[in-house]
All heavy atoms as an XYZ file, in Angstrom:
881
protein
N      13.521     -7.002     -0.881
C      13.964     -5.632     -0.806
C      14.097     -5.098     -2.229
O      14.660     -5.757     -3.096
C      15.308     -5.588     -0.072
C      15.700     -4.217      0.341
S      17.200     -4.026      1.320
C      17.442     -5.518      2.172
N      13.610     -3.910     -2.448
C      13.639     -3.339     -3.788
C      15.037     -2.832     -4.122
O      15.877     -2.639     -3.249
C      12.628     -2.191     -3.911
O      13.035     -1.136     -3.041
C      11.222     -2.644     -3.564
N      15.234     -2.585     -5.415
C      16.521     -2.092     -5.894
C      16.864     -0.749     -5.256
O      18.007     -0.504     -4.855
C      16.486     -1.980     -7.418
C      17.790     -1.546     -8.018
C      18.840     -2.438     -8.162
C      17.966     -0.243     -8.466
C      20.040     -2.039     -8.715
C      19.159      0.171     -9.017
C      20.199     -0.735     -9.148
N      15.882      0.129     -5.129
C      16.113      1.456     -4.554
C      16.544      1.352     -3.092
O      17.433      2.100     -2.644
C      14.858      2.319     -4.678
N      15.927      0.452     -2.336
C      16.313      0.265     -0.942
C      17.728     -0.272     -0.832
O      18.499      0.147      0.040
C      15.340     -0.681     -0.233
C      13.992     -0.082      0.058
C      13.115     -1.073      0.773
C      11.717     -0.532      0.970
N      10.841     -1.525      1.626
N      18.084     -1.207     -1.708
C      19.449     -1.757     -1.697
C      20.479     -0.677     -2.012
O      21.531     -0.624     -1.378
C      19.565     -2.901     -2.700
C      18.845     -4.154     -2.295
C      19.012     -5.239     -3.346
C      18.185     -6.454     -3.005
N      18.309     -7.500     -4.023
N      20.164      0.165     -2.977
C      21.079      1.248     -3.332
C      21.228      2.213     -2.157
O      22.349      2.627     -1.834
C      20.590      1.993     -4.607
C      21.360      3.280     -4.826
C      20.714      1.087     -5.823
N      20.144      2.556     -1.511
C      20.200      3.464     -0.367
C      21.011      2.863      0.781
O      21.865      3.538      1.369
C      18.793      3.817      0.104
C      18.695      4.772      1.281
C      19.289      6.125      0.913
C      17.267      4.915      1.735
N      20.770      1.610      1.083
C      21.508      0.930      2.162
C      22.992      0.841      1.827
O      23.850      1.107      2.668
C      20.891     -0.450      2.440
C      19.532     -0.278      3.102
C      21.811     -1.296      3.311
C      18.717     -1.546      3.171
N      23.322      0.474      0.577
C      24.728      0.377      0.187
C      25.412      1.745      0.183
O      26.591      1.856      0.511
C      24.877     -0.303     -1.174
C      24.692     -1.797     -1.064
O      24.887     -2.385      0.000
N      24.327     -2.424     -2.161
N      24.659      2.800     -0.163
C      25.217      4.144     -0.098
C      25.600      4.495      1.333
O      26.710      4.980      1.593
C      24.199      5.187     -0.610
O      23.850      4.876     -1.960
C      24.744      6.593     -0.533
N      24.706      4.226      2.254
C      24.979      4.504      3.669
C      26.145      3.654      4.158
O      27.020      4.134      4.901
C      23.706      4.271      4.511
C      22.637      5.315      4.133
C      24.010      4.328      6.001
C      21.266      5.026      4.671
N      26.204      2.400      3.739
C      27.307      1.533      4.140
C      28.646      2.023      3.584
O      29.658      2.013      4.297
C      27.052      0.088      3.693
C      26.067     -0.706      4.528
C      25.778     -2.051      3.872
C      26.620     -0.920      5.929
N      28.672      2.460      2.332
C      29.912      2.981      1.762
C      30.399      4.202      2.538
O      31.578      4.321      2.841
C      29.742      3.348      0.281
C      29.753      2.168     -0.662
C      28.945      2.151     -1.782
C      30.586      1.081     -0.433
C      28.960      1.084     -2.662
C      30.608      0.002     -1.299
C      29.788      0.008     -2.420
N      29.482      5.110      2.859
C      29.858      6.315      3.604
C      30.337      5.944      4.999
O      31.352      6.451      5.481
C      28.679      7.303      3.654
C      28.383      7.833      2.249
C      28.965      8.455      4.622
C      27.087      8.606      2.140
N      29.605      5.042      5.670
C      29.979      4.647      7.025
C      31.321      3.912      7.052
O      32.165      4.182      7.918
C      28.890      3.765      7.617
N      31.545      3.014      6.111
C      32.810      2.269      6.085
C      33.980      3.165      5.697
O      35.090      2.988      6.215
C      32.687      1.075      5.132
C      31.778     -0.047      5.623
C      31.566     -1.087      4.528
C      32.324     -0.681      6.873
N      33.744      4.125      4.818
C      34.804      5.072      4.474
C      35.162      5.916      5.687
O      36.344      6.223      5.918
C      34.377      5.966      3.315
N      34.171      6.286      6.487
C      34.446      7.035      7.712
C      35.116      6.178      8.771
O      36.007      6.638      9.484
N      34.697      4.926      8.855
C      35.259      4.014      9.856
C      36.733      3.719      9.577
O      37.554      3.669     10.490
C      34.465      2.702      9.882
C      34.896      1.658     10.894
C      34.649      2.171     12.320
C      34.135      0.365     10.667
N      37.068      3.538      8.323
C      38.438      3.192      7.934
C      39.188      4.384      7.349
O      40.033      4.224      6.471
C      38.427      2.038      6.922
C      37.903      0.755      7.485
C      36.700      0.218      7.036
C      38.587      0.082      8.463
C      36.208     -0.970      7.549
C      38.114     -1.106      8.989
C      36.919     -1.632      8.526
N      38.903      5.592      7.835
C      39.519      6.809      7.301
C      41.035      6.775      7.363
O      41.714      7.027      6.391
C      38.995      8.039      8.061
O      37.599      8.132      7.878
C      39.648      9.310      7.544
N      41.590      6.452      8.510
C      43.035      6.501      8.668
C      43.784      5.375      7.993
O      44.979      5.472      7.741
N      43.094      4.297      7.662
C      43.760      3.131      7.096
C      43.880      3.182      5.582
O      44.743      2.522      5.014
C      43.015      1.845      7.481
O      41.710      1.879      6.903
C      42.903      1.699      8.987
N      42.997      3.905      4.921
C      43.000      3.945      3.461
C      42.431      2.679      2.843
O      42.604      2.432      1.654
N      41.750      1.873      3.640
C      41.178      0.627      3.146
C      40.145      0.872      2.053
O      40.107      0.179      1.041
C      40.566     -0.147      4.313
C      40.074     -1.549      4.056
C      41.235     -2.445      3.671
C      39.367     -2.088      5.267
N      39.304      1.879      2.270
C      38.301      2.272      1.281
C      38.315      3.785      1.195
O      38.440      4.485      2.206
C      36.895      1.741      1.645
C      35.849      2.187      0.613
C      36.511      2.117      3.048
C      34.462      1.596      0.818
N      38.227      4.301     -0.030
C      38.215      5.741     -0.236
C      36.981      6.102     -1.042
O      36.742      5.549     -2.122
C      39.475      6.199     -0.972
C      39.425      7.649     -1.388
C      39.540      8.660     -0.444
C      39.238      7.997     -2.716
C      39.474      9.985     -0.814
C      39.182      9.323     -3.095
C      39.298     10.310     -2.138
O      39.228     11.623     -2.506
N      36.198      7.033     -0.508
C      35.030      7.589     -1.196
C      35.191      9.095     -1.172
O      35.263      9.690     -0.084
C      33.718      7.161     -0.517
C      32.522      7.769     -1.228
C      33.591      5.651     -0.450
N      35.267      9.717     -2.330
C      35.568     11.147     -2.371
C      34.406     12.023     -1.940
O      34.615     13.108     -1.417
C      36.027     11.549     -3.776
O      34.974     11.388     -4.698
N      33.161     11.575     -2.158
C      32.001     12.407     -1.881
C      30.792     11.495     -1.664
O      30.779     10.356     -2.108
C      31.770     13.349     -3.075
C      30.854     14.483     -2.782
N      29.500     14.384     -2.941
C      31.087     15.730     -2.331
C      28.929     15.530     -2.594
N      29.887     16.372     -2.231
N      29.771     12.020     -1.012
C      28.557     11.241     -0.762
C      27.858     10.870     -2.064
O      27.311      9.771     -2.184
C      27.601     12.016      0.147
N      27.885     11.773     -3.038
C      27.277     11.445     -4.337
C      28.029     10.337     -5.048
O      27.423      9.540     -5.783
C      27.182     12.683     -5.221
C      26.126     13.626     -4.740
C      26.317     14.832     -4.133
C      24.709     13.411     -4.781
N      25.103     15.385     -3.803
C      24.096     14.530     -4.192
C      23.902     12.396     -5.257
C      22.722     14.653     -4.061
C      22.521     12.527     -5.138
C      21.954     13.628     -4.546
N      29.321     10.262     -4.835
C      30.116      9.160     -5.406
C      29.711      7.851     -4.749
O      29.620      6.818     -5.420
C      31.624      9.442     -5.252
C      32.444      8.238     -5.666
C      32.029     10.663     -6.055
N      29.436      7.893     -3.451
C      28.961      6.686     -2.756
C      27.621      6.239     -3.324
O      27.398      5.037     -3.521
C      28.840      6.953     -1.260
N      26.728      7.193     -3.609
C      25.447      6.847     -4.224
C      25.640      6.258     -5.612
O      25.035      5.241     -5.949
C      24.551      8.091     -4.302
C      23.246      7.841     -5.010
C      22.233      7.134     -4.379
C      23.054      8.286     -6.297
C      21.032      6.882     -5.029
C      21.863      8.039     -6.966
C      20.849      7.342     -6.326
N      26.513      6.880     -6.408
C      26.788      6.362     -7.750
C      27.412      4.976     -7.677
O      27.061      4.079     -8.460
C      27.694      7.327     -8.513
C      28.067      6.946     -9.933
C      26.835      6.888    -10.811
C      29.069      7.944    -10.500
N      28.327      4.776     -6.731
C      28.967      3.469     -6.569
C      27.946      2.409     -6.155
O      27.989      1.276     -6.633
C      30.092      3.545     -5.544
N      27.022      2.779     -5.276
C      25.986      1.835     -4.857
C      25.073      1.475     -6.028
O      24.677      0.319     -6.204
C      25.168      2.416     -3.709
N      24.759      2.455     -6.862
C      23.936      2.200     -8.046
C      24.665      1.297     -9.042
O      24.083      0.338     -9.556
C      23.543      3.522     -8.717
C      22.623      3.346     -9.884
C      21.268      3.158     -9.677
C      23.103      3.344    -11.178
C      20.409      2.971    -10.756
C      22.264      3.165    -12.258
C      20.906      2.977    -12.047
N      25.940      1.594     -9.297
C      26.729      0.776    -10.218
C      26.881     -0.637     -9.664
O      26.767     -1.628    -10.415
C      28.104      1.428    -10.490
C      29.044      0.473    -11.208
C      27.928      2.703    -11.292
N      27.134     -0.768     -8.353
C      27.245     -2.094     -7.747
C      25.944     -2.870     -7.908
O      25.962     -4.061     -8.243
C      27.610     -1.972     -6.259
C      27.745     -3.288     -5.499
C      28.905     -4.115     -6.054
C      27.944     -3.018     -4.010
N      24.816     -2.215     -7.701
C      23.531     -2.879     -7.894
C      23.323     -3.330     -9.329
O      22.850     -4.444     -9.587
N      23.701     -2.476    -10.274
C      23.566     -2.834    -11.688
C      24.492     -3.991    -12.050
O      24.091     -4.920    -12.770
C      23.852     -1.623    -12.570
N      25.723     -3.955    -11.551
C      26.660     -5.053    -11.818
C      26.193     -6.355    -11.178
O      26.368     -7.441    -11.752
C      28.061     -4.699    -11.323
C      28.825     -3.655    -12.129
C      30.121     -3.291    -11.414
C      29.113     -4.146    -13.523
N      25.582     -6.254    -10.000
C      25.067     -7.447     -9.344
C      23.920     -8.071    -10.130
O      23.732     -9.284    -10.084
C      24.605     -7.118     -7.921
C      25.737     -7.065     -6.943
O      26.809     -7.625     -7.175
N      25.526     -6.383     -5.840
N      23.176     -7.251    -10.845
C      22.084     -7.773    -11.666
C      22.599     -8.357    -12.982
O      22.133     -9.417    -13.414
C      21.030     -6.667    -11.933
C      20.038     -7.090    -12.990
C      20.325     -6.317    -10.646
N      23.579     -7.697    -13.598
C      24.007     -8.092    -14.944
C      25.217     -9.033    -14.965
O      25.226     -9.979    -15.748
C      24.330     -6.852    -15.777
C      23.123     -5.991    -16.059
S      23.493     -4.594    -17.111
C      24.426     -3.551    -16.003
N      26.212     -8.799    -14.137
C      27.476     -9.536    -14.235
C      27.581    -10.671    -13.226
O      28.098    -11.742    -13.549
C      28.669     -8.560    -14.077
C      29.991     -9.285    -14.098
C      28.619     -7.488    -15.145
N      27.093    -10.448    -12.023
C      27.265    -11.437    -10.965
C      26.671    -12.811    -11.301
O      27.301    -13.831    -11.023
C      26.695    -10.917     -9.649
C      27.068    -11.763     -8.453
C      26.625    -11.115     -7.168
C      27.050    -11.942     -5.979
N      26.633    -11.302     -4.723
N      25.483    -12.904    -11.911
C      24.975    -14.235    -12.257
C      25.891    -15.002    -13.217
O      26.041    -16.220    -13.105
C      23.618    -13.958    -12.904
C      23.212    -12.640    -12.376
C      24.476    -11.867    -12.167
N      26.507    -14.272    -14.144
C      27.436    -14.913    -15.089
C      28.662    -15.427    -14.342
O      29.114    -16.567    -14.550
C      27.836    -13.933    -16.207
C      28.884    -14.539    -17.115
C      26.614    -13.497    -16.998
N      29.226    -14.594    -13.451
C      30.388    -15.019    -12.671
C      30.053    -16.213    -11.776
O      30.853    -17.134    -11.628
C      30.912    -13.863    -11.824
C      31.680    -12.777    -12.554
C      32.069    -11.670    -11.586
C      32.903    -13.338    -13.238
N      28.868    -16.186    -11.168
C      28.477    -17.313    -10.314
C      28.306    -18.598    -11.128
O      28.683    -19.677    -10.664
C      27.182    -16.982     -9.564
C      27.324    -16.001     -8.404
C      25.963    -15.637     -7.850
C      28.204    -16.569     -7.310
N      27.776    -18.477    -12.335
C      27.627    -19.657    -13.187
C      28.985    -20.206    -13.624
O      29.194    -21.427    -13.655
C      26.770    -19.318    -14.415
N      29.908    -19.305    -13.945
C      31.236    -19.745    -14.383
C      32.041    -20.378    -13.245
O      32.863    -21.259    -13.476
C      32.018    -18.566    -14.970
C      31.534    -18.026    -16.301
C      32.297    -16.776    -16.691
C      31.672    -19.096    -17.385
N      31.811    -19.926    -12.029
C      32.586    -20.428    -10.890
C      31.782    -21.413    -10.043
O      32.149    -21.677     -8.898
C      33.042    -19.262    -10.003
O      31.894    -18.556     -9.514
C      33.947    -18.324    -10.771
N      30.723    -21.957    -10.593
C      29.878    -22.880     -9.834
C      30.640    -24.084     -9.283
O      30.463    -24.426     -8.100
C      28.693    -23.336    -10.687
C      27.679    -24.235     -9.985
C      27.022    -23.480     -8.840
C      26.630    -24.720    -10.957
N      31.509    -24.740    -10.056
C      32.218    -25.892     -9.480
C      33.057    -25.543     -8.254
O      33.008    -26.237     -7.236
C      33.099    -26.388    -10.629
C      32.433    -25.893    -11.862
C      31.802    -24.599    -11.483
N      33.818    -24.453     -8.324
C      34.650    -24.085     -7.179
C      33.779    -23.589     -6.022
O      34.113    -23.779     -4.848
C      35.734    -23.065     -7.556
C      36.759    -22.953     -6.434
C      35.147    -21.707     -7.852
C      38.035    -22.265     -6.844
N      32.659    -22.976     -6.340
C      31.740    -22.520     -5.299
C      31.133    -23.708     -4.560
O      30.954    -23.670     -3.348
C      30.656    -21.639     -5.907
C      30.180    -20.564     -4.964
O      30.592    -20.495     -3.821
N      29.302    -19.720     -5.465
N      30.835    -24.761     -5.293
C      30.296    -25.978     -4.661
C      31.376    -26.644     -3.809
O      31.109    -27.084     -2.674
C      29.754    -26.956     -5.736
C      29.433    -28.310     -5.135
C      28.522    -26.369     -6.405
N      32.602    -26.704     -4.323
C      33.699    -27.334     -3.572
C      34.020    -26.592     -2.274
O      34.407    -27.202     -1.284
C      34.960    -27.418     -4.437
C      34.936    -28.486     -5.526
C      36.182    -28.369     -6.389
C      34.845    -29.866     -4.921
N      33.868    -25.267     -2.296
C      34.167    -24.483     -1.092
C      32.918    -24.231     -0.250
O      32.966    -23.428      0.682
C      34.807    -23.133     -1.479
O      33.887    -22.397     -2.277
C      36.126    -23.334     -2.207
N      31.843    -24.913     -0.578
C      30.575    -24.788      0.159
C      30.048    -23.353      0.180
O      29.470    -22.894      1.160
C      30.721    -25.333      1.577
C      31.169    -26.795      1.690
C      31.374    -27.171      3.132
C      30.176    -27.714      1.013
N      30.266    -22.639     -0.910
C      29.739    -21.289     -1.060
C      30.652    -20.180     -0.585
O      30.324    -19.004     -0.761
N      31.782    -20.514      0.018
C      32.677    -19.474      0.511
C      33.351    -18.690     -0.616
O      33.830    -17.587     -0.393
C      33.745    -20.061      1.445
C      33.177    -20.479      2.768
C      33.216    -21.796      3.169
C      32.598    -19.560      3.601
C      32.701    -22.191      4.385
C      32.072    -19.928      4.821
C      32.119    -21.248      5.223
N      33.379    -19.233     -1.807
C      33.963    -18.516     -2.934
C      33.103    -17.320     -3.334
O      33.561    -16.420     -4.028
C      34.167    -19.462     -4.137
C      35.065    -18.894     -5.193
C      36.422    -18.815     -4.986
C      34.543    -18.429     -6.392
C      37.256    -18.278     -5.952
C      35.367    -17.900     -7.365
C      36.739    -17.820     -7.151
N      31.879    -17.281     -2.854
C      31.003    -16.136     -3.123
C      31.590    -14.852     -2.544
O      31.343    -13.770     -3.073
C      29.624    -16.378     -2.540
O      29.005    -17.451     -3.189
N      32.360    -14.970     -1.476
C      33.015    -13.790     -0.904
C      34.010    -13.218     -1.907
O      34.121    -11.994     -2.067
C      33.715    -14.153      0.425
C      34.510    -12.976      0.953
C      32.712    -14.622      1.452
N      34.724    -14.087     -2.604
C      35.668    -13.638     -3.636
C      34.914    -12.959     -4.770
O      35.341    -11.914     -5.278
C      36.507    -14.815     -4.169
C      37.422    -14.389     -5.303
C      37.314    -15.443     -3.033
N      33.788    -13.515     -5.156
C      32.950    -12.908     -6.196
C      32.495    -11.525     -5.754
O      32.504    -10.571     -6.545
C      31.743    -13.804     -6.544
C      32.197    -15.157     -7.078
C      30.802    -13.109     -7.529
C      32.917    -15.105     -8.388
N      32.087    -11.379     -4.499
C      31.659    -10.072     -3.995
C      32.817     -9.082     -4.010
O      32.627     -7.905     -4.324
C      31.085    -10.206     -2.589
C      29.737    -10.886     -2.574
O      29.050    -10.938     -3.583
N      29.356    -11.420     -1.440
N      34.011     -9.528     -3.674
C      35.194     -8.668     -3.761
C      35.473     -8.238     -5.191
O      35.831     -7.075     -5.449
N      35.308     -9.158     -6.126
C      35.483     -8.838     -7.542
C      34.454     -7.804     -7.992
O      34.783     -6.870     -8.726
C      35.409    -10.122     -8.403
C      36.624    -10.995     -8.142
C      35.277     -9.783     -9.884
C      36.528    -12.384     -8.755
N      33.227     -7.944     -7.503
C      32.182     -6.983     -7.871
C      32.520     -5.592     -7.345
O      32.314     -4.593     -8.029
C      30.814     -7.436     -7.331
C      30.346     -8.768     -7.897
S      30.336     -8.864     -9.677
C      29.103     -7.662    -10.065
N      33.071     -5.514     -6.137
C      33.471     -4.209     -5.598
C      34.644     -3.615     -6.380
O      34.676     -2.409     -6.636
C      33.836     -4.337     -4.117
C      32.661     -4.476     -3.159
C      33.154     -4.723     -1.738
C      31.766     -3.249     -3.205
N      35.596     -4.448     -6.788
C      36.712     -3.965     -7.601
C      36.213     -3.493     -8.974
O      36.702     -2.485     -9.495
C      37.768     -5.051     -7.762
C      38.627     -5.252     -6.541
C      39.602     -4.113     -6.294
O      39.954     -3.385     -7.238
O      40.002     -3.960     -5.130
N      35.277     -4.211     -9.563
C      34.687     -3.775    -10.837
C      33.986     -2.431    -10.676
O      34.083     -1.555    -11.545
C      33.710     -4.815    -11.371
C      34.300     -6.052    -12.034
C      33.201     -7.060    -12.351
C      35.031     -5.679    -13.289
N      33.276     -2.274     -9.561
C      32.605     -0.994     -9.283
C      33.633      0.128     -9.190
O      33.429      1.211     -9.739
C      31.817     -1.087     -7.966
O      30.851     -2.142     -8.076
C      31.104      0.209     -7.659
N      34.749     -0.146     -8.531
C      35.819      0.847     -8.408
C      36.380      1.223     -9.769
O      36.661      2.400    -10.031
C      36.927      0.299     -7.510
O      38.020      1.166     -7.469
N      36.522      0.243    -10.657
C      37.041      0.521    -11.994
C      36.052      1.351    -12.810
O      36.454      2.227    -13.578
C      37.384     -0.764    -12.730
C      38.650     -1.414    -12.224
S      39.282     -2.691    -13.289
C      38.292     -4.090    -12.817
N      34.760      1.071    -12.672
C      33.745      1.803    -13.431
C      33.642      3.247    -12.924
O      33.598      4.190    -13.734
C      32.374      1.105    -13.329
C      31.263      1.972    -13.895
C      32.404     -0.234    -14.061
N      33.632      3.441    -11.619
C      33.496      4.784    -11.039
C      34.767      5.600    -11.267
O      34.707      6.787    -11.542
C      33.185      4.701     -9.530
C      31.865      3.981     -9.295
C      33.162      6.080     -8.892
C      30.675      4.656     -9.897
N      35.907      4.959    -11.125
C      37.186      5.658    -11.267
C      37.949      5.583     -9.964
O      37.408      5.900     -8.900
N      39.192      5.173    -10.060
C      40.020      4.962     -8.864
C      40.233      6.258     -8.081
O      40.506      6.220     -6.899
C      41.370      4.370     -9.292
C      41.275      3.063    -10.034
C      41.244      1.861     -9.135
O      41.795      1.955     -8.036
O      40.670      0.840     -9.543
N      40.127      7.410     -8.736
C      40.347      8.668     -8.026
C      39.161      9.058     -7.151
O      39.301      9.874     -6.248
C      40.651      9.787     -9.017
O      39.547      9.978     -9.880
N      37.995      8.493     -7.417
C      36.791      8.833     -6.658
C      36.365      7.740     -5.668
O      35.790      8.039     -4.626
C      35.620      9.100     -7.594
C      35.834     10.313     -8.428
O      36.336     11.328     -7.948
N      35.477     10.243     -9.692
N      36.618      6.490     -6.027
C      36.143      5.363     -5.222
C      37.134      4.233     -5.402
O      37.294      3.732     -6.509
C      34.749      4.945     -5.712
C      34.135      3.797     -4.964
C      33.572      3.991     -3.718
C      34.124      2.524     -5.506
C      33.006      2.938     -3.043
C      33.558      1.464     -4.832
C      32.990      1.683     -3.586
N      37.812      3.866     -4.322
C      38.829      2.830     -4.483
C      39.044      2.062     -3.180
O      38.589      2.465     -2.113
C      40.152      3.452     -4.934
O      40.651      4.318     -3.947
N      39.771      0.970     -3.320
C      40.165      0.127     -2.200
C      41.679      0.038     -2.180
O      42.327      0.178     -3.214
C      39.553     -1.274     -2.348
C      38.054     -1.246     -2.403
C      37.389     -1.244     -3.608
C      37.312     -1.202     -1.243
C      36.011     -1.199     -3.671
C      35.935     -1.159     -1.280
C      35.286     -1.158     -2.498
N      42.244     -0.232     -1.005
C      43.699     -0.295     -0.904
C      44.256     -1.500     -1.651
O      45.345     -1.444     -2.211
C      44.121     -0.357      0.557
O      43.586     -1.511      1.188
N      43.496     -2.601     -1.676
C      43.931     -3.816     -2.365
C      42.711     -4.700     -2.596
O      41.608     -4.382     -2.145
C      44.962     -4.571     -1.507
O      44.361     -5.017     -0.314
N      42.939     -5.803     -3.266
C      41.835     -6.761     -3.456
C      41.398     -7.344     -2.122
O      40.218     -7.574     -1.901
C      42.267     -7.877     -4.417
C      41.190     -8.907     -4.618
C      40.044     -8.598     -5.317
C      41.320    -10.172     -4.090
C      39.036     -9.524     -5.483
C      40.325    -11.127     -4.254
C      39.177    -10.793     -4.960
N      42.351     -7.569     -1.221
C      42.003     -8.106      0.106
C      41.172     -7.096      0.898
O      40.284     -7.479      1.651
C      43.262     -8.508      0.869
C      43.984     -9.606      0.172
C      45.146     -9.491     -0.518
C      43.566    -10.971      0.026
N      45.481    -10.709     -1.077
C      44.526    -11.634     -0.754
C      42.466    -11.682      0.490
C      44.422    -12.980     -1.067
C      42.368    -13.029      0.165
C      43.343    -13.664     -0.607
N      41.468     -5.820      0.696
C      40.662     -4.778      1.326
C      39.236     -4.798      0.788
O      38.272     -4.647      1.544
N      39.104     -4.995     -0.515
C      37.771     -5.090     -1.121
C      37.030     -6.308     -0.593
O      35.824     -6.247     -0.347
C      37.891     -5.151     -2.641
N      37.749     -7.414     -0.375
C      37.093     -8.605      0.174
C      36.642     -8.378      1.609
O      35.564     -8.833      1.998
C      38.016     -9.814      0.062
C      38.077    -10.354     -1.343
S      38.959    -11.895     -1.530
C      38.317    -12.912     -0.275
N      37.463     -7.678      2.405
C      37.055     -7.366      3.781
C      35.822     -6.472      3.795
O      34.880     -6.725      4.554
C      38.206     -6.691      4.543
C      37.883     -6.256      5.966
C      37.557     -7.466      6.840
C      39.029     -5.471      6.548
N      35.795     -5.465      2.944
C      34.622     -4.599      2.841
C      33.413     -5.403      2.363
O      32.290     -5.204      2.837
C      34.910     -3.407      1.900
C      36.011     -2.520      2.485
C      33.656     -2.597      1.626
C      35.681     -1.862      3.798
N      33.620     -6.341      1.436
C      32.527     -7.186      0.946
C      31.956     -8.042      2.077
O      30.734     -8.210      2.184
C      33.014     -8.082     -0.186
N      32.820     -8.567      2.937
C      32.351     -9.374      4.069
C      31.525     -8.513      5.031
O      30.432     -8.900      5.455
C      33.538    -10.039      4.805
C      34.162    -11.105      3.927
C      33.109    -10.628      6.129
C      35.497    -11.620      4.419
N      32.049     -7.331      5.345
C      31.343     -6.436      6.269
C      29.999     -6.008      5.679
O      28.974     -6.015      6.371
C      32.216     -5.211      6.604
C      33.456     -5.641      7.391
C      31.421     -4.170      7.372
C      34.498     -4.553      7.553
N      29.995     -5.677      4.387
C      28.736     -5.264      3.744
C      27.744     -6.417      3.678
O      26.540     -6.204      3.868
C      29.015     -4.718      2.346
C      29.671     -3.360      2.358
S      29.900     -2.685      0.714
C      28.213     -2.334      0.252
N      28.218     -7.633      3.438
C      27.328     -8.799      3.399
C      26.678     -9.038      4.755
O      25.470     -9.312      4.834
C      28.082    -10.041      2.966
O      28.562     -9.896      1.664
N      27.460     -8.909      5.808
C      26.913     -9.104      7.154
C      25.881     -8.019      7.466
O      24.784     -8.317      7.959
C      28.043     -9.119      8.202
C      28.900    -10.368      8.034
C      27.486     -9.026      9.619
C      30.182    -10.373      8.828
N      26.216     -6.765      7.170
C      25.296     -5.671      7.418
C      24.015     -5.821      6.600
O      22.901     -5.618      7.124
C      25.958     -4.330      7.125
S      27.257     -3.884      8.271
N      24.142     -6.170      5.341
C      22.960     -6.360      4.495
C      22.107     -7.520      4.982
O      20.871     -7.452      4.924
C      23.365     -6.570      3.037
C      23.664     -5.273      2.323
O      22.995     -4.278      2.542
N      24.668     -5.286      1.480
N      22.729     -8.584      5.486
C      21.962     -9.722      6.011
C      21.194     -9.321      7.266
O      20.029     -9.695      7.438
C      22.895    -10.884      6.306
N      21.830     -8.553      8.130
C      21.152     -8.108      9.357
C      20.002     -7.166      9.018
O      18.906     -7.286      9.563
C      22.159     -7.408     10.307
C      21.456     -6.688     11.435
C      23.150     -8.419     10.858
N      20.240     -6.251      8.087
C      19.186     -5.295      7.702
C      18.035     -6.020      7.002
O      16.871     -5.740      7.274
C      19.772     -4.188      6.811
C      20.703     -3.303      7.652
C      18.683     -3.360      6.175
C      21.548     -2.347      6.845
N      18.348     -6.956      6.128
C      17.304     -7.705      5.431
C      16.508     -8.567      6.396
O      15.302     -8.772      6.201
C      17.905     -8.566      4.327
N      17.159     -9.051      7.446
C      16.461     -9.876      8.438
C      15.459     -9.045      9.227
O      14.429     -9.546      9.653
C      17.493    -10.519      9.391
C      16.850    -11.523     10.313
O      16.012    -12.316      9.821
O      17.188    -11.529     11.516
N      15.747     -7.765      9.413
C      14.864     -6.904     10.179
C      13.953     -6.070      9.284
O      13.285     -5.167      9.756
C      15.704     -5.974     11.070
C      16.347     -6.682     12.201
N      17.456     -7.462     12.044
C      16.002     -6.750     13.503
C      17.795     -7.975     13.210
N      16.931     -7.566     14.112
N      13.918     -6.395      8.017
C      13.115     -5.673      7.039
C      11.654     -6.043      7.179
O      11.294     -7.208      7.240
C      13.604     -6.018      5.624
C      12.840     -5.346      4.520
C      13.182     -3.880      4.436
O      14.257     -3.466      4.764
N      12.232     -3.086      3.974
N      10.798     -5.029      7.240
C       9.358     -5.276      7.234
C       8.776     -4.596      5.998
O       9.097     -3.455      5.683
C       8.685     -4.692      8.488
O       8.963     -3.306      8.582
C       9.158     -5.395      9.735
N       7.977     -5.310      5.287
C       7.386     -4.745      4.053
C       6.005     -4.262      4.292
O       5.222     -4.619      5.020
C       7.381     -5.804      2.946
C       8.782     -6.077      2.430
O       9.578     -5.124      2.409
O       9.049     -7.222      2.064
């Protein structure tokens, strides 16, 4: 899947999850363009920062049989929130970011499985 497709899918996921969890405050997205910007920043961070984090946490990732990757994904979402600005794109807590990371990972896996090139 190309970078542009990932950004588009993550944009749609951010908007859908913000709408789904509107009353809970779990995720806040101020505008659709902010969701697009957040998806772009998340993609860029996944290319530049995530490999470094995965290399640094390799021992604990091996010990947990890869489940620590969920924590890394939550960290990536929190970093995205910090880059975009808490007033435009935020999560209620780190645990909220991890829940959103799990949901996004499942959705991305399902979409990638049904992807035809």
